[in-house]
N, C-alpha and C positions, 0 to 999 in steps of 0.2 A: 673642194675645200683644200686649202694648203695651210699646214701648221708651220709657219716660218721658222720659229725658234728650234723646232725639232727636225725640220727639213723633210716633212712627210707630206706627200701629195695624195689626195684621196683617189686619184686615177692610177696610182701605183698598184702593181699586182701584189705587193707585200704589205699593203696598208693595214690589214687586220693584225698582222704580226707586229708591225712597228708601233701601232697605237697601243697594243697590249703591253709591249715592252716598256714604252714610255710611261704608261699608266702605272706599271709596277715600280719603276724607278721613282716616279713622283710620290707614290704612296709611302715608300721607304723614306724619302726625303722629309715628308711631312711628319712622319713618326719620329724621326731623329731630331727634327727641329723642335717638336713638342717636348722631347726629353731634355734637350739642351736648355730650353726656356725654363722648364720646371727646375732644373738643377741650378740655374742662375738665380731664380727667385728664392729657392731654398737657401742658397748661400747668403743672400741679402737678409733673409729672416733670421738666420743663425747669428748674423753679426748685429742683430737688433735694428736693422734698417727697414724702412717702409718699402713694400713691394709694389705699391701702386693701388689705384682705386680709391674710392671714397670710404671713409670709416666714420660713421656718425658717432660722436663722443670723443673724437680725436682731431687734432689739427696736424697737418704735415708741415714740418719745419725743415728747411734746407740747411745742410751743413756747408762749410767752406769748400769742401771737395766736390760738391754737386750732389752728394747723396742726400737722402731725406730720412728723418726720424719722425715717429709719431709722438705727440705730446697730448696729454689729456686736456680736453676742452671742458672746463669746469661747468659752464652753463649746460652744454649738451650732456655731460656726464650725469647731472642731476635728473635730466629727462630719462636717460637710460635706466638709472636706478629706480626711478618711479615706475617705469614700464615693468621692470622685474617685480617690484613690490605689488603692483596691481594684478599681475599674473599669479604670483606665488602666494601672497597673503590674502588677497581679496578674491582670488579665483575668477577674475574677469576673463571673458573670452577675448580673442584678438580683436574682434569687431567692436566689442564694448570698450576696450582700451582705446582704439582709434577714435571712436565716437566721443569718449570722455576728453581726450586730448584736443580734439577739434572744437568741442563745445567751450573749452577753456582758452582757445586761441593759441595753443602751443604750436610753434612752427615746426613743421616736419623737416626731414633732411632735404637738402637741395634736390629738386627734381632732375630727372634725366633730361638730356638735350631734347628740345622739341616739346617738352611738357612745361606747364606754367604753374600748376597748382602746388601750393606749399602745405596742403592738408595731409593728415595721416590717413593711410588706408591699411587694410589688413596685411598686405604684403610688406609694408614698411615696418609694421610692428613685429611681424614674424622675422624679418631680417635682423632687427635689433636683438630679439631674443635668441 
């Protein structure tokens, strides 16, 4: 085996040392990359900007500079408030909340790629709460 980008050949007498060193360097790189990514997202959040991902109850709106802010989606916000009421005031379980919303035909959040169902499930209710 030959690792082209590192210049390491498995026939080399020092292959174990070189793979260990490169593994250590890669581990440090990934750790630093994670910290930089977190710092960037934290900066966006502190400036009141959207950090990415879907947020049920909100709509992402692009600014002129290319950044994005979240605005409350009134229709979805009513569903979110209802879920909280069903849990807090009625004492419904997550499963019962999902069943109630599905029986009334309330559309769930947009499904992940590859999934087609727009029905509520326990994990969707848990995520909202």
